[in-house]
C-alpha positions, 0 to 999 in steps of 0.5 A: 699528250701521251709519251711515245705517241704522235699528237692527235690534235695536230692532225685536226689542225692540219685538216682544218688548214687544208679545208681552208685552202679548199673552201675559203677563197681567197684563203687568209693563209695561203698554204697549198702544202697542207692539202698535200700533206694530209693526203687522200686518206684524211680528206674525207674528214674535211667535210666536218670542218664545213659546218658552222662551228667547224667554220669558226675553228677553220678560220681561227686555225688559218688566221693564227698561222697567218698572224705568226707568219706576218710577225715572222716576215717583219722579224726577217726584214729586221735581220732575224735569220733563225725561226724556231717552231715550238710544238711544230706538229704538222706546221708547213711553213718550212716547206714553203719558206720564201726566205733563203737566208732563214734557218727553221728549227722544228721542235716537237716530241720524237713520236710526233716528228717521226709521224710527220716525216712519214707523212711528208715522205708519203706526200713526196714533200722534200725536206728543205736544206734550211730545215732542222728537226729537233726531236725533244723529250722534255722529260730528259732535255731542256729546250736550250739543250735540244736546240744547242744540240741541233746547231742553234745559235743562242747568241743571235736574235730569233723568232719563235712561233708557238701555236696550239701549245700553251693551253696544254702546258703547266704554268711551270712549263709555260714560264720556263719557255718564256724565260728561255726566250726572254734571255735571248738577244734583243730583236728576239720575239715570240708569237703564240695563242692562248685560251681565255679563262673559261669563267670569262666567256659568254654562255655561248663561248662556254658551251663551245669551250666545254665541247672542245675541251671534252674532245681534246681530253678524250684524245689524251691532250687535256687543256690545263692553262688559261689566262686573261689578257691582264694575267698574260701581260703580267706573265710576259712582263715578269719574264722580262719582255720589253714590248707586247701586243695582244689581239682578240677576235674583233681585232683579228677580224678587222685585220684579216677578214674585213669585207670578205665576199664569203663572210668568213670571220671569227665568231664572238665565241672567242676561241683564243687570243694571239700575242707577240712579245719582243725582247 
């Protein structure tokens, strides 16, 4: 992402989440805030999310958020009271948070957060008392420094959500974030998605990947980082996580799209993997 500019891909994700609310019933992710947030100015773009490839992206954007929020629910049940949304973009969880005791920290580039706050104000969406924005310029401050300045308690177990970010990072930046989370207290966990190495994809998957890669590069946010399930497991073990799970499209379909009347599900294209790792 260009320094000083809001994320263009974050808007695309939000539009697909909003489209999911309007086109897929029942929604896998119940997120009425998404429709309000994008506003009437962007609703004309929702139609683009309805064609076959767009439908696949729509399903993936919805299910990855649902998966993270399910993992968060389990963490809250175990007593976790802090949730850090890394690269929050236009994520809406904090504005429909069902857990009164859960404090939410949204971490993102300052320009993206300013843009989001303007959209929230325009949509008349109130800022919850439990929400703290953490505008972080990663060239000047570390994640630890930014969170500390925001009142984050590093001695308490915490859940981290990290969606739509890892493919855009360098390996050094990815490892630095993992290392920070892994040194947190027992009970801490992180859920995120990652892109599969292009050379491991099928011909159809590679075609879809190349098209998406070209679009995000044109938006100034090129993909940089890819893994296989084996290399991702090695990274998580290296960082010191004690337990992990990884889910592919088939497993996600079984969990979240089984026996839907509308046939909505993830295609074999393999847009990404979802993983959770526990300290």
